[in-house]
TIMI-464602 format. One record per residue (C-alpha): residue number from 1; residue in one letter; x, y, z. Coordinates in steps of 0.5 Angstrom, whole numbers, m for minus. Layout:
BEGIN
ATOM    i  aa     xx     yy     zz
ATOM  NUM   a      X      Y      Z
...
//
This chain:
BEGIN
ATOM    i  aa     xx     yy     zz
ATOM    1   m    237    m91    120
ATOM    2   s    235    m92    114
ATOM    3   r    227    m93    113
ATOM    4   t    224   m101    111
ATOM    5   h    224   m100    103
ATOM    6   v    218   m104    101
ATOM    7   c    217   m106     93
ATOM    8   v    210   m106     90
ATOM    9   v    209   m111     84
ATOM   10   g    202   m109     80
ATOM   11   h    200   m103     81
ATOM   12   g    192   m104     80
ATOM   13   v    187   m102     85
ATOM   14   a    190   m107     90
ATOM   15   g    197   m104     89
ATOM   16   r    195    m97     89
ATOM   17   l    192    m99     96
ATOM   18   h    198   m102     99
ATOM   19   e    203    m96     96
ATOM   20   r    199    m90     99
ATOM   21   l    197    m94    106
ATOM   22   l    205    m97    106
ATOM   23   s    208    m90    105
ATOM   24   r    202    m87    110
ATOM   25   l    206    m91    116
ATOM   26   g    212    m89    114
ATOM   27   f    215    m94    109
ATOM   28   t    219    m93    103
ATOM   29   v    215    m95     96
ATOM   30   t    217    m97     89
ATOM   31   v    213   m100     85
ATOM   32   v    213   m105     79
ATOM   33   d    209   m104     74
ATOM   34   p    209   m106     66
ATOM   35   v    204   m100     65
ATOM   36   t    207    m94     64
ATOM   37   d    202    m89     63
ATOM   38   a    201    m88     70
ATOM   39   l    206    m83     72
ATOM   40   a    203    m78     66
ATOM   41   t    195    m80     70
ATOM   42   g    198    m77     76
ATOM   43   a    196    m86     79
ATOM   44   l    204    m84     83
ATOM   45   p    205    m80     88
ATOM   46   p    211    m75     85
ATOM   47   g    217    m78     85
ATOM   48   a    215    m85     87
ATOM   49   p    220    m90     83
ATOM   50   r    217    m94     78
ATOM   51   y    220   m100     74
ATOM   52   r    217   m105     69
ATOM   53   r    220   m111     72
ATOM   54   i    222   m114     78
ATOM   55   a    229   m114     75
ATOM   56   d    230   m107     74
ATOM   57   v    229   m105     81
ATOM   58   p    236   m103     83
ATOM   59   r    240   m108     88
ATOM   60   d    244   m102     91
ATOM   61   a    238   m101     95
ATOM   62   p    236   m108     98
ATOM   63   v    228   m109     98
ATOM   64   d    226   m111    105
ATOM   65   v    219   m114    103
ATOM   66   w    216   m115     96
ATOM   67   s    208   m114     96
ATOM   68   v    205   m117     90
ATOM   69   c    199   m114     88
ATOM   70   s    199   m116     81
ATOM   71   p    193   m120     78
ATOM   72   t    192   m128     81
ATOM   73   e    194   m131     74
ATOM   74   t    201   m128     76
ATOM   75   h    202   m129     84
ATOM   76   l    206   m135     83
ATOM   77   r    211   m132     77
ATOM   78   a    212   m126     81
ATOM   79   v    214   m130     87
ATOM   80   a    218   m135     83
ATOM   81   e    222   m128     80
ATOM   82   v    223   m125     87
ATOM   83   l    226   m131     90
ATOM   84   d    231   m132     84
ATOM   85   r    233   m125     86
ATOM   86   d    233   m126     92
ATOM   87   p    233   m133     96
ATOM   88   a    232   m130    103
ATOM   89   a    226   m126    100
ATOM   90   r    220   m123    105
ATOM   91   l    213   m123    101
ATOM   92   l    207   m121    102
ATOM   93   v    202   m123     97
ATOM   94   e    194   m121     97
ATOM   95   k    189   m126     97
ATOM   96   p    188   m131     92
ATOM   97   v    195   m133     94
ATOM   98   c    195   m137     87
ATOM   99   r    191   m140     82
ATOM  100   s    187   m146     83
ATOM  101   g    191   m153     83
ATOM  102   e    198   m148     84
ATOM  103   g    198   m149     91
ATOM  104   p    203   m156     91
ATOM  105   v    207   m151     86
ATOM  106   l    207   m146     91
ATOM  107   a    208   m150     97
ATOM  108   a    214   m153     93
ATOM  109   l    217   m147     92
ATOM  110   l    218   m144     99
ATOM  111   r    220   m151    101
ATOM  112   r    226   m150     96
ATOM  113   y    227   m143     99
ATOM  114   e    228   m145    106
ATOM  115   r    230   m138    108
ATOM  116   a    224   m134    105
ATOM  117   r    218   m133    108
ATOM  118   l    211   m131    105
ATOM  119   v    205   m128    108
ATOM  120   v    198   m128    105
ATOM  121   m    195   m122    105
ATOM  122   n    187   m122    109
ATOM  123   q    186   m116    112
ATOM  124   y    178   m118    116
ATOM  125   r    183   m123    119
ATOM  126   h    186   m117    123
ATOM  127   a    179   m114    124
ATOM  128   q    179   m113    131
ATOM  129   a    172   m112    131
ATOM  130   v    172   m120    131
ATOM  131   p    175   m120    138
ATOM  132   v    170   m115    140
ATOM  133   l    164   m120    138
ATOM  134   s    167   m126    141
ATOM  135   a    168   m122    147
ATOM  136   m    160   m119    147
ATOM  137   k    159   m127    145
ATOM  138   e    161   m130    152
ATOM  139   e    158   m124    156
ATOM  140   f    151   m124    153
ATOM  141   a    151   m132    152
ATOM  142   p    156   m135    156
ATOM  143   g    156   m143    156
ATOM  144   h    152   m142    149
ATOM  145   p    156   m146    143
ATOM  146   v    155   m142    137
ATOM  147   s    149   m145    133
ATOM  148   g    150   m140    127
ATOM  149   v    154   m136    123
ATOM  150   r    152   m132    117
ATOM  151   v    157   m128    113
ATOM  152   g    155   m124    107
ATOM  153   f    159   m120    102
ATOM  154   g    156   m116     96
ATOM  155   k    158   m110     91
ATOM  156   d    156   m108     84
ATOM  157   r    163   m109     81
ATOM  158   r    160   m108     74
ATOM  159   e    163   m100     73
ATOM  160   d    169   m103     75
ATOM  161   i    169   m108     71
ATOM  162   a    167   m105     65
ATOM  163   a    173   m100     67
ATOM  164   g    178   m106     66
ATOM  165   r    178   m108     74
ATOM  166   f    181   m116     74
ATOM  167   v    176   m121     73
ATOM  168   d    177   m128     77
ATOM  169   h    175   m133     70
ATOM  170   d    179   m138     75
ATOM  171   y    175   m138     82
ATOM  172   g    169   m134     79
ATOM  173   i    165   m131     85
ATOM  174   f    169   m135     90
ATOM  175   g    176   m131     88
ATOM  176   y    173   m124     90
ATOM  177   e    171   m124     97
ATOM  178   w    170   m131    100
ATOM  179   l    177   m132    102
ATOM  180   h    175   m125    107
ATOM  181   m    168   m128    109
ATOM  182   l    172   m135    111
ATOM  183   a    177   m130    116
ATOM  184   l    172   m128    119
ATOM  185   v    168   m135    120
ATOM  186   s    175   m137    123
ATOM  187   g    175   m132    128
ATOM  188   v    168   m133    131
ATOM  189   l    169   m141    131
ATOM  190   p    173   m145    135
ATOM  191   a    179   m147    131
ATOM  192   e    178   m155    132
ATOM  193   t    170   m154    129
ATOM  194   y    173   m148    123
ATOM  195   d    178   m154    121
ATOM  196   r    172   m160    121
ATOM  197   y    168   m154    117
ATOM  198   l    173   m152    111
ATOM  199   l    174   m160    110
ATOM  200   t    167   m161    109
ATOM  201   d    165   m163    101
ATOM  202   p    161   m157     98
ATOM  203   s    158   m162     93
ATOM  204   r    154   m165     99
ATOM  205   h    151   m158    102
ATOM  206   d    146   m154     99
ATOM  207   v    150   m149     94
ATOM  208   r    147   m144     89
ATOM  209   v    151   m141     84
ATOM  210   a    149   m135     79
ATOM  211   v    153   m136     73
ATOM  212   d    155   m132     67
ATOM  213   p    158   m132     60
ATOM  214   e    163   m126     61
ATOM  215   l    164   m127     69
ATOM  216   t    164   m134     71
ATOM  217   s    160   m133     76
ATOM  218   t    157   m127     79
ATOM  219   a    153   m129     86
ATOM  220   a    153   m135     91
ATOM  221   h    149   m138     97
ATOM  222   e    153   m143    101
ATOM  223   t    149   m146    107
ATOM  224   t    153   m152    110
ATOM  225   t    151   m156    116
ATOM  226   l    156   m159    121
ATOM  227   d    152   m162    127
ATOM  228   d    148   m157    131
ATOM  229   l    152   m152    127
ATOM  230   t    150   m148    120
ATOM  231   v    154   m144    117
ATOM  232   e    151   m140    111
ATOM  233   l    156   m136    106
ATOM  234   y    153   m130    101
ATOM  235   s    157   m126     96
ATOM  236   t    155   m122     90
ATOM  237   i    159   m118     85
ATOM  238   v    153   m115     82
ATOM  239   g    149   m112     87
ATOM  240   p    143   m115     91
ATOM  241   d    139   m118     84
ATOM  242   a    144   m122     82
ATOM  243   h    139   m128     79
ATOM  244   p    132   m129     82
ATOM  245   l    135   m136     83
ATOM  246   v    141   m134     88
ATOM  247   p    138   m128     90
ATOM  248   a    141   m124     97
ATOM  249   p    138   m128    103
ATOM  250   k    133   m125    107
ATOM  251   w    138   m123    113
ATOM  252   m    143   m119    109
ATOM  253   p    138   m113    107
ATOM  254   p    140   m109    101
ATOM  255   p    144   m102    102
ATOM  256   h    140    m96    104
ATOM  257   e    137    m92     99
ATOM  258   g    143    m88     96
ATOM  259   a    149    m91    100
ATOM  260   e    155    m95     96
ATOM  261   s    153   m102     94
ATOM  262   r    158   m106     98
ATOM  263   q    156   m109    104
ATOM  264   r    161   m113    109
ATOM  265   l    156   m117    115
ATOM  266   v    157   m122    120
ATOM  267   e    151   m125    124
ATOM  268   i    152   m130    129
ATOM  269   t    147   m134    133
ATOM  270   a    149   m137    140
ATOM  271   g    143   m140    145
ATOM  272   p    137   m135    145
ATOM  273   v    142   m129    143
ATOM  274   r    144   m126    136
ATOM  275   f    150   m121    135
ATOM  276   t    150   m117    128
ATOM  277   l    156   m114    126
ATOM  278   e    156   m109    121
ATOM  279   l    163   m108    118
ATOM  280   d    165   m101    114
ATOM  281   p    161    m98    111
ATOM  282   v    156    m97    116
ATOM  283   t    150    m92    114
ATOM  284   l    145    m91    119
ATOM  285   p    137    m92    118
ATOM  286   g    136    m85    116
ATOM  287   g    141    m86    110
ATOM  288   t    148    m82    114
ATOM  289   a    154    m85    112
ATOM  290   l    159    m86    118
ATOM  291   q    166    m85    118
ATOM  292   r    170    m89    114
ATOM  293   n    172    m96    118
ATOM  294   t    167    m95    123
ATOM  295   h    163   m101    125
ATOM  296   r    157   m103    128
ATOM  297   l    156   m108    133
ATOM  298   a    148   m110    135
ATOM  299   v    145   m116    140
ATOM  300   e    139   m118    140
ATOM  301   g    136   m123    145
ATOM  302   p    130   m124    150
ATOM  303   d    129   m117    154
ATOM  304   l    136   m115    150
ATOM  305   r    138   m110    145
ATOM  306   r    144   m106    146
ATOM  307   e    149   m103    140
ATOM  308   w    156   m100    140
ATOM  309   f    160    m97    134
ATOM  310   f    168    m97    134
ATOM  311   h    173    m95    129
ATOM  312   d    178    m99    127
ATOM  313   s    182   m100    120
ATOM  314   p    183   m108    118
ATOM  315   m    188   m106    113
ATOM  316   d    193   m102    117
ATOM  317   n    192   m107    122
ATOM  318   a    194   m112    116
ATOM  319   l    199   m109    113
ATOM  320   r    202   m107    120
ATOM  321   w    203   m114    122
ATOM  322   s    205   m117    115
ATOM  323   v    210   m113    115
ATOM  324   g    213   m114    122
ATOM  325   v    212   m121    122
ATOM  326   l    216   m122    116
ATOM  327   l    221   m117    118
ATOM  328   t    222   m120    126
ATOM  329   e    224   m127    129
ATOM  330   p    221   m132    129
ATOM  331   g    218   m132    123
ATOM  332   p    211   m132    121
ATOM  333   p    207   m138    121
ATOM  334   a    207   m143    115
ATOM  335   v    203   m141    109
ATOM  336   d    195   m144    110
ATOM  337   l    193   m147    104
ATOM  338   r    187   m150    106
ATOM  339   p    182   m144    104
ATOM  340   i    185   m143     97
ATOM  341   s    184   m151     97
ATOM  342   r    176   m150     99
ATOM  343   i    174   m144     94
ATOM  344   s    178   m149     89
ATOM  345   r    173   m155     91
ATOM  346   m    167   m149     91
ATOM  347   a    168   m147     84
ATOM  348   e    170   m154     82
ATOM  349   t    163   m156     85
ATOM  350   a    160   m149     81
ATOM  351   r    162   m152     74
ATOM  352   p    156   m155     73
ATOM  353   r    156   m161     69
ATOM  354   e    156   m162     61
ATOM  355   g    151   m157     58
ATOM  356   l    150   m154     64
ATOM  357   l    154   m148     64
ATOM  358   p    152   m143     59
ATOM  359   t    156   m139     53
ATOM  360   a    155   m134     49
ATOM  361   h    151   m137     44
ATOM  362   s    147   m142     50
ATOM  363   t    141   m142     52
ATOM  364   a    142   m146     59
ATOM  365   t    139   m143     65
ATOM  366   p    144   m138     68
ATOM  367   s    143   m141     75
ATOM  368   a    146   m149     78
ATOM  369   r    143   m151     85
ATOM  370   l    149   m156     86
//
């Protein structure tokens, strides 16, 4: 029996990760990318088929799944090209699935090709740490609703950006990690509460954004109150010192000295108990970095202090689930465009009114409270 054939479209950071993990999972992988020097530099393994365009992929070896990992601005075009080639194509598309304003076009495209299936990649939706967190909440705070959710994602991406990594000028800071954070919020809140949160108007809540003339925006801190619930999200792409008016919140301490800058933190409060989930990478107080894909969960309350360490790869989980659901019956759920709508509204809210957004020659404040 022939192996499942996955074609990765775009061989940047995300595409290389997909190619490596999918190959490790036993799939046959080919790559589409217009850049031709990767073979010479060893970016692709020896013998991996590579093509410049989707149209160049031979039709005698049918593609079972197309994994679209090109820059966000090309996603819609790539999806349309694949569907024109194969009206029943199975597509896995990296987040964000499309640019702001393109959601209705994508939805119309999928209605036109009703035999096609599309799944949006979001690894943290498949993080097993989240069900563990929810189970611990039920054990240590039974009967108490979640009253607070805090999610913080930080990384200093300046070196990657200087090396040519994609910069999101459409969503700004909200196009990097915000969809991951929303996936984690959805995992710890009741579905109806999460739905209500998605529909709130960001302009009516506390949203602070550090804007930048070159990178659009570099950090954001949102605090949304919904009845007795507070949702707080923070993200930065330039490390903890994004801007004095948008500092990292106190609940998200800076990385340990010598540790990598990447941080993934989830905190929920239920009654008198606080649950803190530190997702990979995890560094011990003494500076020891734990094995990749190791996560830490701590529970604190009156006369209570417990912690656990466990291993799980959200990326592997997501790829296995996505390919599996694309190729089996029944089909995957309909594409949920609400998170895209949310970050589109966040980005729109973050675009200060006329005269506030600095340009290369502007002396306007580099931060706006909205």
